[in-house]
N, C-alpha and C positions, 0 to 999 in steps of 0.2 A: 171327453176334452172340452174344457169352456176357453172360451175364445173372448178377450177383451176387447169390445168395441171404442176406437174413439172417438170422441162427441165430437158431433157437426162442429164446423167453426163458429155458427154464429152463435152456439152456446156456451164457447169457452168466454170469461168474462174480463177484459183486460180494462186494468187499472186507468181512471183518465186522469191526464197530465195532471199534477196540483196547478190551480195558477198561483201564478209568481208575486210572492208581496212586495213591499217597496221595501222593508223592515231587511228582507234575505239578501246577502252578501251577493254580488254579481260575481259569475263565472272567469279568470282570471283570460283575459283574450290579447291581453297585453306581448309586446313579442322581450326577446331576451333585451336588445339595448335600451326599449322604452322604460324597463322594471331599474335596469340597473342606472342610468340616469336618474330617475325618478329616486333610488336610494342615494346617488351622490349627491345628490339637492338635499336632500335631507338633513345630511350630514354638515356638508356644508354648511346651511343655515342654521343647521341645531348645533355646531363648532361658533359658528359666528354669533349667534343671539348667547348661548352661554357665556364665551371669554369674551370677545371683541366688543359685545355691549352690553352683557349684565355686570361681568367682573369688574370694570373700574365704578361699575357705580356704588357695587358692595365692598369695593376698597376704599371709598371715598376718592378716587381720581380726582386732583385740582380741576382737571376741568369739566367731570361731572357736578362738580360741588358748584361749580361759578354757574353753571347749566340752572340746576336748581334754584340756586337763590335766586336769578335772576326772573325766575319765574314763581318766586313766592313760594315754594312748595316743601322747600329745604329736604334735610337729612331724612325724613319721616319717609317724604315722597319719593326721594331718590332711593332707597333702601327697600322700599313697596317694587319700586318697578326695576329694579337690579333684580331683586330675588323672580319678580313675575319671567323676566328675562332667561337669566339661569335656570330654574325649574323645566320653563315650555322649552329653551334649547335642549336637555337632558330629555321629554317628552316628543318629540319635533324625533329621537332616534328609540325610540322604542314603537314595532308596529301597532299595538294595539290603542296609543293614545294620540297617535303622529296626525291621524285627522282634527280630532279634537283641537291640539296645539294647532297646529296650521290655521284654523278656523279664528282660534283665540288671539294669534298671534297677528290677522288679518283686523281684528280688533282693536289693538296695541296700537299698528302702524296708521289706522286710521286717525284714531285720538293725535298719535305723533305728527300724523300730518296739520290739522288744524292746528294742534298748537303753534306748531314749527313756522306756518302761516300767521297765526294771528298775535303769538306771542312774542318770537323769535326774533321778527321779519323778515322770514322765509330761508332761514340759515338752514343748511342741510335739507330743503322739503323737500327734494327730488328722492331721496334713500328711500322714504314710506311706499310711494305710489310705485316703487323699482322692485320691491321686495314683498310689495301684495299678489304680483300675480304668480311669482316659482312658489308661493304661497294658497294659493288657491287650487293649484294644480294639485298639487300635495293635498289640498282636502278633499277635493273631489276625488283623486284617485285611487285616497283610500278610506273613502266613505263606507266602504265592506269592511273596516275594521271598528266604525264608531258604529256600524248596527249589531257586529259580536260583543263590543264593550257594552251596549245597552242590554243586550240578551243574557250576559253573563250578570251582570248588576241586578237584573227582574230576577235572576234566579237565585243570587246569593239572597235578596231582596224576603222571597217567597218561604227559604231556609229560615231566614231569621227572622222571619214576624211569629208574633202569637198564635195559636193556635184558632183564638176565635178572630182573629183578624183576617187570617189567608182565605184567597178567595176560592 
């Protein structure tokens, strides 16, 4: 009768914990209320940017036309910014794109603030800074999705690259 002898504890190899890379998404530790508030904020801002801000520019509402004519940007500037706002509003609703969209909106709102103060005499200058705060929260809270997006794009890039270019 042969008995198996268990290995001593020092002989067992336990895997070392892998160091956490910055590009890896953090585990979700927020509570249900915080996740719900964040999602509600994303929906509200997404609808605001797409419907209340971008759509009037795309349909050439007289107030939008007047503002862009005053700036000297005309219809091309109005349609470009309107399209960016509508597409960004939709992207805020998509989990994988929400952080990138929020970051892009921070840039757009910074530009809107500067233009409002310098070219429009400060009219509606308070709106962009007020919107930057919740956008920054979305960008920060959803940064793990940005890491996932980058990882997916890298994997896709490797699959589509010719064999001689692949690393």
